[in-house]
PDB file as gemmi writes it, atoms N, CA and C in Angstrom:
CRYST1    1.000    1.000    1.000  90.00  90.00  90.00 P 1                      
ATOM      1  N   MET A   1       0.992  -1.205   0.169  1.00  0.00           N  
ATOM      2  CA  MET A   1      -0.047   0.086   0.031  1.00  0.00           C  
ATOM      3  C   MET A   1       0.828   1.226  -0.015  1.00  0.00           C  
ATOM      4  N   ASP A   2       1.971   1.213   1.005  1.00  0.00           N  
ATOM      5  CA  ASP A   2       2.717   2.531   0.923  1.00  0.00           C  
ATOM      6  C   ASP A   2       3.470   2.647  -0.272  1.00  0.00           C  
ATOM      7  N   GLU A   3       4.042   1.572  -1.089  1.00  0.00           N  
ATOM      8  CA  GLU A   3       4.960   1.401  -2.101  1.00  0.00           C  
ATOM      9  C   GLU A   3       3.857   1.457  -3.447  1.00  0.00           C  
ATOM     10  N   GLY A   4       2.448   1.369  -3.323  1.00  0.00           N  
ATOM     11  CA  GLY A   4       1.819   1.258  -4.355  1.00  0.00           C  
ATOM     12  C   GLY A   4       1.292  -0.160  -4.829  1.00  0.00           C  
ATOM     13  N   TYR A   5       1.792  -1.120  -4.234  1.00  0.00           N  
ATOM     14  CA  TYR A   5       1.532  -2.539  -4.513  1.00  0.00           C  
ATOM     15  C   TYR A   5       0.187  -2.860  -3.970  1.00  0.00           C  
ATOM     16  N   ALA A   6      -0.598  -3.381  -4.707  1.00  0.00           N  
ATOM     17  CA  ALA A   6      -1.827  -4.255  -4.035  1.00  0.00           C  
ATOM     18  C   ALA A   6      -1.699  -5.853  -3.971  1.00  0.00           C  
ATOM     19  N   PHE A   7      -2.056  -6.292  -3.043  1.00  0.00           N  
ATOM     20  CA  PHE A   7      -2.178  -7.690  -2.851  1.00  0.00           C  
ATOM     21  C   PHE A   7      -3.339  -8.273  -2.137  1.00  0.00           C  
ATOM     22  N   ASP A   8      -3.419  -9.720  -2.088  1.00  0.00           N  
ATOM     23  CA  ASP A   8      -4.525 -10.335  -1.566  1.00  0.00           C  
ATOM     24  C   ASP A   8      -4.070 -11.582  -0.598  1.00  0.00           C  
ATOM     25  N   TYR A   9      -4.085 -11.612   0.366  1.00  0.00           N  
ATOM     26  CA  TYR A   9      -3.859 -12.895   1.127  1.00  0.00           C  
ATOM     27  C   TYR A   9      -4.617 -14.020   0.783  1.00  0.00           C  
ATOM     28  N   ILE A  10      -4.178 -15.150   0.837  1.00  0.00           N  
ATOM     29  CA  ILE A  10      -4.948 -16.151   0.302  1.00  0.00           C  
ATOM     30  C   ILE A  10      -4.765 -17.445   1.624  1.00  0.00           C  
ATOM     31  N   GLY A  11      -5.562 -18.380   1.802  1.00  0.00           N  
ATOM     32  CA  GLY A  11      -5.178 -19.440   2.812  1.00  0.00           C  
ATOM     33  C   GLY A  11      -6.736 -20.409   3.126  1.00  0.00           C  
ATOM     34  N   THR A  12      -6.584 -21.076   3.765  1.00  0.00           N  
ATOM     35  CA  THR A  12      -7.858 -21.953   4.028  1.00  0.00           C  
ATOM     36  C   THR A  12      -8.207 -21.534   5.493  1.00  0.00           C  
ATOM     37  N   GLN A  13      -7.827 -20.550   5.871  1.00  0.00           N  
ATOM     38  CA  GLN A  13      -8.312 -20.178   7.329  1.00  0.00           C  
ATOM     39  C   GLN A  13      -8.884 -18.804   7.171  1.00  0.00           C  
ATOM     40  N   GLU A  14     -10.095 -18.317   8.196  1.00  0.00           N  
ATOM     41  CA  GLU A  14     -10.565 -17.004   8.032  1.00  0.00           C  
ATOM     42  C   GLU A  14     -10.179 -16.484   9.636  1.00  0.00           C  
ATOM     43  N   ASP A  15      -9.565 -15.412   9.860  1.00  0.00           N  
ATOM     44  CA  ASP A  15      -8.994 -14.782  10.894  1.00  0.00           C  
ATOM     45  C   ASP A  15     -10.430 -14.150  11.627  1.00  0.00           C  
ATOM     46  N   PRO A  16     -10.893 -14.620  12.706  1.00  0.00           N  
ATOM     47  CA  PRO A  16     -12.162 -13.878  13.218  1.00  0.00           C  
ATOM     48  C   PRO A  16     -11.681 -12.587  14.194  1.00  0.00           C  
ATOM     49  N   ALA A  17     -10.432 -12.340  14.473  1.00  0.00           N  
ATOM     50  CA  ALA A  17      -9.964 -11.025  15.165  1.00  0.00           C  
ATOM     51  C   ALA A  17     -10.215  -9.706  14.444  1.00  0.00           C  
ATOM     52  N   SER A  18     -10.177  -8.800  15.386  1.00  0.00           N  
ATOM     53  CA  SER A  18     -10.504  -7.559  14.645  1.00  0.00           C  
ATOM     54  C   SER A  18      -9.160  -6.663  14.504  1.00  0.00           C  
ATOM     55  N   TYR A  19      -8.831  -5.976  13.532  1.00  0.00           N  
ATOM     56  CA  TYR A  19      -7.479  -5.615  13.180  1.00  0.00           C  
ATOM     57  C   TYR A  19      -8.218  -4.123  12.940  1.00  0.00           C  
ATOM     58  N   PRO A  20      -7.127  -3.012  13.369  1.00  0.00           N  
ATOM     59  CA  PRO A  20      -7.467  -1.671  12.797  1.00  0.00           C  
ATOM     60  C   PRO A  20      -7.407  -1.362  11.508  1.00  0.00           C  
ATOM     61  N   SER A  21      -7.990  -0.637  10.724  1.00  0.00           N  
ATOM     62  CA  SER A  21      -7.805  -0.187   9.441  1.00  0.00           C  
ATOM     63  C   SER A  21      -6.577   0.432   9.201  1.00  0.00           C  
ATOM     64  N   TYR A  22      -5.788   0.414   8.042  1.00  0.00           N  
ATOM     65  CA  TYR A  22      -4.902   1.310   7.906  1.00  0.00           C  
ATOM     66  C   TYR A  22      -4.921   2.179   6.392  1.00  0.00           C  
ATOM     67  N   LYS A  23      -4.968   3.414   6.640  1.00  0.00           N  
ATOM     68  CA  LYS A  23      -5.055   4.262   5.742  1.00  0.00           C  
ATOM     69  C   LYS A  23      -6.260   3.952   4.731  1.00  0.00           C  
ATOM     70  N   GLY A  24      -7.357   3.549   5.802  1.00  0.00           N  
ATOM     71  CA  GLY A  24      -8.695   3.393   5.170  1.00  0.00           C  
ATOM     72  C   GLY A  24      -8.975   2.035   4.512  1.00  0.00           C  
ATOM     73  N   GLU A  25      -7.847   1.027   4.649  1.00  0.00           N  
ATOM     74  CA  GLU A  25      -7.993  -0.247   4.127  1.00  0.00           C  
ATOM     75  C   GLU A  25      -8.310  -1.204   5.355  1.00  0.00           C  
ATOM     76  N   ALA A  26      -8.906  -2.080   4.881  1.00  0.00           N  
ATOM     77  CA  ALA A  26      -9.184  -3.286   6.052  1.00  0.00           C  
ATOM     78  C   ALA A  26      -8.544  -4.447   6.012  1.00  0.00           C  
ATOM     79  N   PHE A  27      -7.719  -5.043   6.898  1.00  0.00           N  
ATOM     80  CA  PHE A  27      -6.836  -6.156   7.078  1.00  0.00           C  
ATOM     81  C   PHE A  27      -7.408  -7.304   6.435  1.00  0.00           C  
ATOM     82  N   ASP A  28      -7.047  -8.156   5.361  1.00  0.00           N  
ATOM     83  CA  ASP A  28      -7.717  -9.097   4.852  1.00  0.00           C  
ATOM     84  C   ASP A  28      -7.708 -10.499   5.704  1.00  0.00           C  
ATOM     85  N   MET A  29      -8.919 -10.857   5.904  1.00  0.00           N  
ATOM     86  CA  MET A  29      -9.129 -11.738   6.863  1.00  0.00           C  
ATOM     87  C   MET A  29      -8.762 -13.367   6.429  1.00  0.00           C  
ATOM     88  N   ASP A  30      -8.703 -13.431   5.002  1.00  0.00           N  
ATOM     89  CA  ASP A  30      -8.542 -14.649   4.741  1.00  0.00           C  
ATOM     90  C   ASP A  30      -7.043 -14.830   4.378  1.00  0.00           C  
ATOM     91  N   HIS A  31      -6.297 -15.325   5.399  1.00  0.00           N  
ATOM     92  CA  HIS A  31      -4.953 -15.683   5.372  1.00  0.00           C  
ATOM     93  C   HIS A  31      -4.412 -16.922   6.320  1.00  0.00           C  
ATOM     94  N   GLU A  32      -3.584 -17.512   6.258  1.00  0.00           N  
ATOM     95  CA  GLU A  32      -3.214 -18.593   7.205  1.00  0.00           C  
ATOM     96  C   GLU A  32      -1.680 -18.434   7.367  1.00  0.00           C  
ATOM     97  N   GLY A  33      -1.546 -17.677   8.597  1.00  0.00           N  
ATOM     98  CA  GLY A  33      -0.248 -17.592   9.106  1.00  0.00           C  
ATOM     99  C   GLY A  33       0.515 -18.811   9.565  1.00  0.00           C  
ATOM    100  N   ARG A  34       1.868 -18.899   9.290  1.00  0.00           N  
ATOM    101  CA  ARG A  34       2.314 -20.050  10.058  1.00  0.00           C  
ATOM    102  C   ARG A  34       3.495 -19.929  10.923  1.00  0.00           C  
ATOM    103  N   GLY A  35       3.378 -19.775  12.217  1.00  0.00           N  
ATOM    104  CA  GLY A  35       4.707 -18.989  12.808  1.00  0.00           C  
ATOM    105  C   GLY A  35       5.865 -19.793  12.983  1.00  0.00           C  
ATOM    106  N   GLY A  36       7.217 -19.431  12.807  1.00  0.00           N  
ATOM    107  CA  GLY A  36       8.212 -20.059  12.661  1.00  0.00           C  
ATOM    108  C   GLY A  36       8.515 -21.038  11.424  1.00  0.00           C  
ATOM    109  N   TRP A  37       7.727 -20.837  10.382  1.00  0.00           N  
ATOM    110  CA  TRP A  37       8.054 -21.510   9.047  1.00  0.00           C  
ATOM    111  C   TRP A  37       8.504 -20.479   8.164  1.00  0.00           C  
ATOM    112  N   THR A  38       9.424 -21.102   7.422  1.00  0.00           N  
ATOM    113  CA  THR A  38       9.956 -20.106   6.473  1.00  0.00           C  
ATOM    114  C   THR A  38       9.379 -20.194   5.247  1.00  0.00           C  
ATOM    115  N   SER A  39       9.233 -19.568   4.225  1.00  0.00           N  
ATOM    116  CA  SER A  39       8.556 -19.613   2.817  1.00  0.00           C  
ATOM    117  C   SER A  39       9.000 -20.994   2.223  1.00  0.00           C  
ATOM    118  N   GLY A  40      10.297 -21.446   2.303  1.00  0.00           N  
ATOM    119  CA  GLY A  40      11.045 -22.264   1.698  1.00  0.00           C  
ATOM    120  C   GLY A  40      10.290 -23.784   2.272  1.00  0.00           C  
ATOM    121  N   GLN A  41      10.096 -23.535   3.456  1.00  0.00           N  
ATOM    122  CA  GLN A  41       9.614 -24.943   4.272  1.00  0.00           C  
ATOM    123  C   GLN A  41       8.017 -25.063   3.810  1.00  0.00           C  
ATOM    124  N   ILE A  42       7.471 -24.248   3.576  1.00  0.00           N  
ATOM    125  CA  ILE A  42       5.909 -24.131   2.835  1.00  0.00           C  
ATOM    126  C   ILE A  42       6.057 -24.603   1.576  1.00  0.00           C  
ATOM    127  N   LEU A  43       6.932 -24.125   0.677  1.00  0.00           N  
ATOM    128  CA  LEU A  43       6.965 -24.485  -0.617  1.00  0.00           C  
ATOM    129  C   LEU A  43       7.384 -26.174  -0.680  1.00  0.00           C  
ATOM    130  N   ASP A  44       8.288 -26.310   0.284  1.00  0.00           N  
ATOM    131  CA  ASP A  44       8.353 -28.026   0.226  1.00  0.00           C  
ATOM    132  C   ASP A  44       7.288 -28.887   0.600  1.00  0.00           C  
ATOM    133  N   GLY A  45       6.518 -28.368   1.401  1.00  0.00           N  
ATOM    134  CA  GLY A  45       5.173 -28.930   1.914  1.00  0.00           C  
ATOM    135  C   GLY A  45       4.080 -28.814   0.815  1.00  0.00           C  
ATOM    136  N   ILE A  46       4.039 -27.985  -0.038  1.00  0.00           N  
ATOM    137  CA  ILE A  46       3.169 -27.854  -1.087  1.00  0.00           C  
ATOM    138  C   ILE A  46       3.714 -29.026  -2.212  1.00  0.00           C  
ATOM    139  N   ARG A  47       5.217 -29.183  -2.627  1.00  0.00           N  
ATOM    140  CA  ARG A  47       5.557 -30.118  -3.385  1.00  0.00           C  
ATOM    141  C   ARG A  47       4.927 -31.616  -3.088  1.00  0.00           C  
ATOM    142  N   ALA A  48       5.295 -31.775  -1.552  1.00  0.00           N  
ATOM    143  CA  ALA A  48       4.777 -33.162  -1.131  1.00  0.00           C  
ATOM    144  C   ALA A  48       3.296 -33.429  -1.449  1.00  0.00           C  
TER     145      ALA A  48                                                      
END                                                                             
């Protein structure tokens, strides 16, 4: 947003939490965070 990029989170989970808006935009609730995992580890899991 600050750099002019638009993106959309994806995932199999929907976050029920309430987040503050940022510059008039709401946080995307469709995401699936994985604490402690690197993107490479996630990619390896996708291949499996």
